[in-house]
N, C-alpha and C positions, 0 to 999 in steps of 0.2 A: 386601418393600421392596428396591429395587435398591441394591446397595452398590458396584457397578462397572459400567462399560459396555465393550462389545466393539466395537472399530472395524473397519471394512472394510480389506482390503488393496487395493493398486492393481489387482490382477487375481486371477483364480482360480488359474491355472497358475503353477508356480514360475518357469518361464523368463520369462514376461511380467512377473511381480512383480519379478524380478531386473532385467530390462531397464528397467522404469519407475523402479525405485528408483535405479539407476545414473544414469539420465537426470536425475531430480530432484535427486540428490545433486550431480551436476556443475553443474546450474543454481544450487543452493544455494552451492557453493563459488565459482562465477563471480560470483554476486551479492555475496557477502562481499568478494571481492577487488576487484571494480569499485567498490563503494560505499566501501570502505576507501581506495581510491586517490583518490576524489573528496574524502573527508574530509581526507586527508593533504595533497593538493595545494592545496585551498582554504584550509587552515590555514597551510601553509608559504609560499605565494606571496603576497606583499604586494599584487600587482596584482589579486588575486581577493578582497580584503577589502572587498567591496561587498555591499549588501543582497541582490542576486540570488543571489550565491554563499553568503551566510549562510544563506538559506532552502534552497538546494540542499544545503549541508552538513547541515542539520537533517534534510532529507528522506532523505539517504543514511544517517544514523545510525538514523532510524526504520525504514527499509527493511531494514537488517541485523537489527534486532529483530523486525520483522514476519515475515520469512521464517523466522527461527529458532524462532518459536513453533510452527510446524506441520511443516516439512519434515523435520528430523532425527528427530523422534519417529515420523513416518509411515513414513520409510524403514526405521528399525530394526524397527518393528512388522511391516512388510511382508516384510522379509527373514527375521526370526526366527520369525514366526508368533505371537508374543506380542502379541495384540491388546487386552489388557485395559488399561483406564485407570480409576483411582479416580474417585469422584464429585467429590472435592476437586480432583483433577488436571483433570478435565473442566471444572469451573467456572473454574479458573485459565486454562485454554486459551481458553475462550469469552471471558472478560474481556479477555485480552491481544489476541485477534484483533479483537474489537470496538474496543478502545482504539486499536490501531494503525491499523485501517481508518478510524476516525472522524478521528483526528489527521491521517492522510494526506490525507483529503478537505479538511480545513481548510488544510493546508500548500499543497496544489495550488491552492486558491482564493486564498490569499494571494499565491502566486507569479504567478497570472494578474493580480491587481491590481497587483503590482509591475511586470509587463511593460506593463500598460496605462498606468500613470503614466509609466514611462520613455519610452514611444514617443509617447503622445498629449499628455503634459504635461511635456516634458523640462525646461522652465525651473523648474518647481515640484518636480521630483523630490527633490532633496536636502532640501527643506522638509517634504514629505509623508512620504517613506520615509527616515526618519532612524533613528539607533541606538535611540532610545526606542521608536519604532514597531515595529521588528524584535523587540526583546526583549519588549515588551508582547504582541504577537501570538503569539509563541512560547509564552509563559507561559499566556496565555488558552487557547490550543489544547490544551496539555498538561493543564491543570486541568479544562477542560470535558470532555475525553476521559475523565478519571477518573469524573466524574459520569455521563456518558452510558453508559459501559461498566458501571459499578456498578449503575445502575438496571436495565438490560436483563438483566444476569447474575442479580441478585437476584430480579427478576420471573420468571425462568425456573426457578430452583431452589426456589421456594416451591411448585412443582407436585409432585404425587405421581407416582412412577414405579414401578408395581407389576406391569408385564407384561414384555414382552421387553426385554432390555438390549442388543440389538445395534443399534448406530448405523449407518445406511446411508451412511456417509461415512468418509473417511480421517483426519478430525480432528473434534473436537467443535464443532458449530455449532448455533445455536438452532433453525433449521427442522427439523433431524434429531431433536433432542430433543423438539420439540413432537409429532412423529409417535408417539413412544413414551409420552407421558404419558397417564395414565388420568384426569386432571383436565380440567376445562373450559378449553380454551386459547383461547377466542374473544377474551378481553381481551388476551392476549399477542399474538395475530395482529394485532389492531387497533393495538396500540402499535407493533408492528414496521412495519405499513403506514404509519401516520402519521409515525413518525420517519424511515423510509426516504424517504418522499415529501419531507419537509422537508429532510433532510440531503442525499440524493443529488439530488433534484429541484431544491432550492434552489441547491446548489452548481453543478449543471449549467447552470442558467439564468444564474447569476452569471458563470460562466466563459465561457459561450457569448456573452453580451452583451459581456463584456470583449474577447473575440477578434473579434467582429464590428466593434467600434470600432477595434481594433488593425489589422486587415487593411484596413479602410477608409482608415486613415491611412497604412499602409505602401504602398499602391498609388500614393500621391502622391510617394513618395520616389524619388530616383535609383536606377538598377538596382543599383549596388553596395550602397547602404544597404538596399534591399529584401532582398538575399541575406543580409545580416547579421541583419536582423530575423527573417526566416523561419527561419534556423538556430537561433534560440533559442525561437521560438514553436511551430513545427510539432511538434517532439518533445513539448512540453508538451501540445499538443492530442491527440496520439496516445495518450500515457499516460493522460490524463484520460478519453478515450473508452473505452479498453479497461477501465479500472478501474471506472468508474461504471456502464457498461452491464452488465458481467458481475455486479457486486455487486447491481444492481437486479434482474436476472433471478433470482438466487438467493433474494433476500429478498421479492420482490413477487409471484412466481408462486404460484398456488394450491397448497396442500399436496397431495401425492400419496402413495399407500401404498407405492410402489416408487420407487427411485432409479435412473435410467438413467446410461449413460456420459456423456451430455451434461451431467447434473447435476454429476458429478465434474469434468468438464472446465471447467465454469463456475467451480467452486470453485478450480481451478488458476489460472484466468485472473485472479481477483481477489486471490488470496493469494500467488502465485508470480511471475506475469508482470510486474506493475508494478515490484516491487523488482529484478527481473532486467533489465528494459528501461531503467530510469532511468539507470544508469551508462553503458550502451551508447550511448543516444541523446545524453545530455548531454556525454559525453567524446569519443566518436568523431566526432560531428557538430558539435562546438563548437570553433571555432578557438582561442579564448582558453584553454580547458581543455587542449587538445593542446599549445599553446605553453608553458603553465604546467608540464605534466608533463615536457616536454623540459628546461625550466629547472631543475626540482627534481632530475631525474636527473643532469644535468650538474654541478649543485652538489654532489651526493653523490659523484659520481665524482672531481671535483677535490679535495674534502675528504679522500676516502679515499686519494688518490695522494700527499698531502703527508707 
């Protein structure tokens, strides 16, 4: 009976492991700082107390948690060579990764709906996207994530693991665990396939339809208004595309006996890249956020000078 699992490092050689660990650690720190900046600015600046930035703030908080589940532990393991993780620790990591990924998909879908209503139904925006809607959608997303992650984690750890305990991945994930199980995993693979199609596929269709309507409406706007709309919509489309496509490739591809570098890169793309990109795209490409950052900094400087 397996009592612990051994995770893979980022590479075989020490120099490459050190290089990748430093790169991912810098991404981790940049992600924390960028998302913390968005949370601070959208909280401190009254002009950003709108539904759009309410959801952006929630997304930033979630992204800080999401990247913290995998990257610090993976970097430490890769640098120290201590690759062991307990069964309980592995279960907790799987639960948190699935939870954060599921809630992120829902948040991105809600943000697409928010943009659709703001651009295509501006006269009804304050009626549809009100405070009650924002709070209700956030609570529903967080609670449904607990159910979804709990179901998949429990379904995985009722399996028997009696052979190899080396996980071909730098963090615990369900596809890697299914490769190690000596139980029949067909029902697990079916549940992953069905849920992934519904969650990823359903969200992708919903978001795609929202943006088809948004862009159809935007092309009728004056040139200046088009630029403002595209500045908020294009980053969202980019993040959604990277996140959903990489996650779908990991969970929907047929199980294989070996894991390639492409598999690990796909895992990086759905666990690290979206949390890293969100603050970059939303802050550096968004005029309102940049102006709010400037106002908050000036306010702090003036208050400190008194």
